[in-house]
C-alpha positions in Angstrom: -2.6 -24.2 7.8 -5.6 -22.5 8.5 -8.3 -25.4 7.9 -12.1 -24.8 7.6 -15.0 -26.5 8.3 -18.8 -26.8 6.8 -21.5 -27.6 8.6 -24.8 -29.0 6.8 -27.5 -28.6 9.8 -30.0 -29.2 10.6 -31.9 -32.4 8.8 -34.6 -32.2 6.1 -37.6 -33.1 6.0 -39.7 -32.8 3.3 -43.1 -33.6 1.8 -44.1 -36.0 -0.8 -43.7 -32.9 -3.5 -39.9 -32.9 -4.2 -38.1 -29.9 -3.8 -34.9 -28.7 -5.1 -32.3 -26.3 -4.0 -30.4 -24.9 -6.6 -27.1 -24.5 -6.2 -25.0 -22.8 -9.4 -21.8 -24.4 -9.9 -21.8 -27.0 -6.6 -20.4 -30.7 -7.2 -23.1 -32.8 -4.9 -22.1 -35.3 -2.4 -23.2 -38.9 -2.0 -23.0 -40.3 1.4 -24.4 -43.7 1.9 -26.0 -44.6 5.6 -28.8 -46.9 6.7 -31.7 -44.9 6.6 -30.6 -41.6 4.9 -30.2 -40.9 1.1 -28.5 -37.7 -0.5 -28.4 -37.5 -4.0 -28.9 -35.6 -7.7 -31.0 -35.7 -9.6 -29.1 -34.0 -12.2 -30.4 -30.5 -11.7 -30.3 -29.6 -8.4 -30.2 -31.1 -5.2 -33.4 -33.5 -3.7 -33.6 -35.0 -0.5 -35.8 -37.7 -0.5 -38.8 -38.0 2.6 -36.5 -39.9 5.5 -34.7 -38.2 7.7 -31.4 -37.1 7.4 -28.9 -36.7 10.5 -26.9 -33.3 9.9 -23.7 -33.8 8.2 -20.4 -32.5 8.7 -17.5 -31.7 5.9 -14.5 -31.0 6.8 -11.3 -30.0 4.8 -8.1 -31.2 5.9 -4.5 -31.1 4.3 -5.2 -34.5 2.8 -8.5 -33.8 1.0 -12.5 -33.6 2.1 -13.3 -36.1 5.1 -17.5 -35.9 5.3 -19.9 -38.7 7.5 -22.5 -38.0 10.1 -22.0 -34.8 12.7 -22.0 -36.6 16.2 -23.8 -35.1 18.1 -27.3 -34.3 19.7 -29.8 -34.3 16.3 -31.8 -30.8 16.0 -34.4 -30.2 15.2 -36.6 -31.1 12.0 -36.1 -27.9 9.5 -36.2 -27.3 5.7 -33.4 -24.8 5.2 -30.1 -25.7 4.5 -27.5 -23.6 7.3 -23.9 -23.6 6.2 -21.8 -22.7 9.3 -18.1 -21.6 8.0 -15.0 -21.8 11.0 -11.7 -21.6 11.3 -8.8 -22.5 13.4 -7.2 -20.2 16.0 -4.5 -18.9 15.0 -1.1 -19.9 16.6 0.1 -18.7 19.8 1.0 -14.9 19.4 4.9 -13.8 19.7 5.5 -14.5 23.3 6.7 -11.0 25.7 10.2 -12.2 25.6 10.4 -12.2 21.8 8.8 -9.6 21.7 10.9 -7.9 24.1 14.3 -9.0 22.3 12.9 -7.0 19.1 12.5 -4.0 20.7 15.8 -4.0 22.4 17.5 -4.6 19.1 15.4 -2.2 17.0 16.6 0.2 20.1 19.8 -1.4 19.8 20.1 -0.5 16.1 18.9 3.2 16.3 21.5 4.1 19.1 24.6 2.4 16.1 22.6 4.7 13.6 22.5 7.7 15.3 26.5 7.0 16.7 27.8 6.6 12.6 26.3 9.7 11.4 26.7 11.9 14.3 29.9 10.9 14.3 30.2 11.4 9.9 28.3 14.9 10.9 31.1 16.4 13.2 34.2 15.2 10.9 32.5 16.3 7.7 31.2 19.7 9.3 34.1 20.5 11.1 36.1 20.4 7.9 34.0 22.7 6.1 33.9 25.1 9.2 37.9 25.3 9.0 37.8 26.0 5.6 34.3 28.5 5.7 33.9 30.5 8.5 30.1 31.2 8.0 28.2 29.5 10.3 24.9 30.7 9.6 25.9 29.6 5.6 26.0 26.9 6.9 23.2 25.7 9.1 21.4 27.2 6.2 22.9 24.8 3.7 22.3 21.8 6.0 18.3 23.1 6.3 18.3 23.6 2.4 19.1 20.0 1.9 16.7 18.8 4.7 14.1 20.8 2.7 14.5 18.8 0.1 15.0 15.4 1.2 11.7 16.1 3.2 10.0 17.5 -0.4 11.4 14.4 -2.5 9.8 11.7 0.8 6.3 13.3 0.5 6.6 13.5 -3.2 7.4 9.7 -3.9 4.8 9.0 -1.2 7.6 7.8 0.7 6.1 9.4 3.9 2.3 10.2 4.0 1.9 14.1 2.8 0.4 16.0 6.7 -2.3 18.4 5.9 -1.3 21.3 8.3 -4.1 24.2 9.2 -2.6 27.6 10.2 -3.1 27.3 14.1 -1.1 23.8 14.0 1.5 26.0 12.1 1.4 28.8 14.8 1.8 26.3 17.6 5.0 25.1 15.8 6.8 27.8 15.2 8.2 28.3 18.3 9.7 24.7 17.7 11.1 26.0 14.7 13.2 28.8 16.7 14.2 27.1 19.1 15.7 24.5 16.9 17.3 26.4 14.6 18.8 28.1 17.2 20.4 25.1 18.2 21.9 24.0 15.0 23.5 26.8 14.2 24.7 27.8 18.2 26.3 23.8 17.3 27.9 25.0 14.3 28.5 28.2 15.9 30.6 26.3 18.7 31.7 23.4 16.1 33.8 26.8 14.0 35.8 28.3 17.2 36.5 25.0 19.2 37.3 21.4 19.1 34.8 18.9 18.6 35.4 16.9 21.0 34.9 20.1 23.8 32.2 20.5 22.2 30.8 17.7 22.7 31.6 17.9 26.3 30.0 20.4 26.6 26.7 19.2 25.4 27.0 16.4 27.4 25.3 18.3 29.6 22.1 18.2 27.8 20.8 15.8 30.8 20.5 18.4 33.2 19.1 20.8 31.0 16.6 18.2 30.0 15.7 18.0 33.7 15.5 21.9 35.1 13.3 21.9 31.8 10.6 19.8 32.4 10.7 20.9 35.6 9.7 23.9 35.1 7.6 23.7 31.5 6.0 20.1 32.2 6.1 19.9 36.0 8.1 17.2 36.2 9.9 17.1 39.4 12.9 15.3 39.5 13.7 12.0 41.6 17.0 12.5 44.4 18.2 9.0 41.7 18.1 11.3 39.0 19.3 14.4 40.7 22.9 12.6 42.0 23.1 11.7 39.2 23.4 14.4 37.1 26.3 15.7 39.8 29.0 13.5 38.0 28.4 15.1 34.8 28.4 18.8 36.1 31.5 17.9 37.9 33.0 16.4 34.7 31.5 18.9 32.8 33.7 21.5 35.0 36.9 19.5 34.8 37.5 19.1 31.4 37.1 22.9 30.5 38.9 24.3 32.9 42.0 21.6 31.3 40.9 22.6 27.5 43.5 23.6 25.0 41.3 24.9 22.5 39.1 26.6 25.4 37.4 29.5 24.4 34.5 31.6 25.9 32.6 32.0 22.0 33.0 28.0 21.7 31.7 27.3 25.4 28.8 29.8 25.5 27.6 29.1 22.5 27.9 24.8 23.0 26.0 26.3 26.4 23.3 27.7 24.1 22.9 24.9 21.9 22.2 22.3 24.9 19.8 25.3 26.2 17.7 25.6 22.9 18.2 22.2 21.7 16.8 20.7 25.3 13.8 23.5 25.0 13.2 21.9 21.6 12.7 18.2 23.1 10.1 19.8 26.5 8.4 21.7 23.7 7.8 19.2 21.6 6.3 16.9 24.4 4.1 19.4 25.6 3.4 19.9 22.3 2.4 16.4 20.8 0.4 16.0 24.2 -2.9 17.8 22.6 -4.1 14.9 20.8 -6.6 17.6 18.6 -3.1 18.9 17.0 -0.5 16.1 17.5 1.7 15.0 14.3 4.0 11.8 14.7 7.4 12.5 15.6 8.7 12.4 11.5 5.9 14.7 10.5 6.6 17.0 13.2 10.6 17.1 12.2 9.8 17.4 8.9 7.8 20.6 9.6 10.4 22.0 11.8 13.1 21.3 8.9 10.6 23.5 6.6 10.3 26.6 8.6 13.9 26.6 10.2 15.0 26.7 6.1 12.7 29.8 6.5 13.6 31.1 9.4 17.0 30.7 8.6 17.9 32.0 4.7 17.2 35.6 5.4 19.2 35.7 9.2 22.1 34.0 6.7 22.0 36.9 4.0 21.5 39.8 6.4 24.5 38.9 8.5 26.6 37.1 6.4 25.3 37.7 2.2 25.6 35.6 -0.2 29.6 33.5 0.3 28.5 30.4 -1.2 29.0 30.5 -4.4 31.7 29.3 -7.0 32.9 32.5 -7.4 33.4 33.6 -4.2 34.9 30.2 -2.8 37.6 30.3 -6.0 39.3 34.5 -4.7 38.9 32.7 -0.9 41.0 30.5 -1.8 39.1 27.2 -0.9 38.7 24.0 -3.0 35.1 24.4 -4.4 34.5 20.7 -5.6 36.1 19.6 -2.3 33.8 22.0 -0.3 30.5 21.2 -1.6 31.1 17.3 -1.6 32.0 17.6 2.4 28.8 20.0 2.9 26.8 17.6 1.0 27.6 15.1 2.8 27.4 17.0 6.3 23.9 17.5 5.7 23.3 14.1 4.9 24.8 13.1 8.1 23.1 15.9 10.0 19.5 15.1 8.0 20.0 11.2 8.9 20.9 11.4 12.4 18.2 13.9 13.1 15.7 11.2 11.5 16.6 8.6 13.7 17.0 10.7 16.9 12.9 11.1 16.2 12.6 7.2 15.4 10.1 5.3 17.4 11.9 5.0 21.0 15.0 7.2 20.7 13.4 10.6 21.5 13.3 9.1 25.4 17.1 8.7 24.9 18.9 10.6 22.9 19.5 13.1 25.5 21.5 9.9 27.1 23.5 9.1 24.2 
């Protein structure tokens, strides 16, 4: 608990005419000391002509303590100076504890990312096996994400941004590659096994390094390049021995790698511009809304309106089950994407 100290200084020395300092609501202190007096006359604080040394009053946890202020007396003056000092707070958090807390937060984000991603892939694969329209499925996922973003801004869970037209133009390429990346992922999941899709997506670090060198001028070290060789070799080996292999699923997964890492590189390039920079969550929220408007006309034109109850019943699909799993997949999709852009994880998402 902080303690406060009040020092009355310097000394009071007055003429024969009594001089009053009115202090409303102040309860005067009476201090007995040889040759020094400080008393009240009922209406104010009165000091005699005798010279008074400064009085130091401090408040501790045990109560008030008053007494002469040690040290060299200050020059005479007819003014009262009140100094309030506070003890400095305790020592700040040690670097070791801060490092531990950062590691704990990062580990928690990784755990949530894996959890939401696993359930997204399970529910999404179930939906795509029963409903072979990846564009419509992608549209539903962006629509659910848009609803969540709108609720977040409406309920003031996160500050609603003020976006200029120039910023929207700059964000548009990010929205395009984000839309394509998720569409290609759903196309691949609909064609091949989930495990094979994610085996191909293990190539994301390779694409990240190549695109960073091309667009950001960040060239990798020899150690980074050598660490990518086992990844490329492992993906090639898995592709040759995959039972569910087909070229449509393979190239869709590779296109997903390219577009998703293009989004990450372009996001980094966009956020370097200080006058146009947005925080990660705001940028992702705007991209989600723009992706909905980009995907809606494309899905309707290419696949038609196929998500209605009447069409699904005619196709022999369990409507309630499909709607429930589509909603869960969309929620998990948006949740793991939000975790991806939170705090530290954009630096490590390709390695996950």
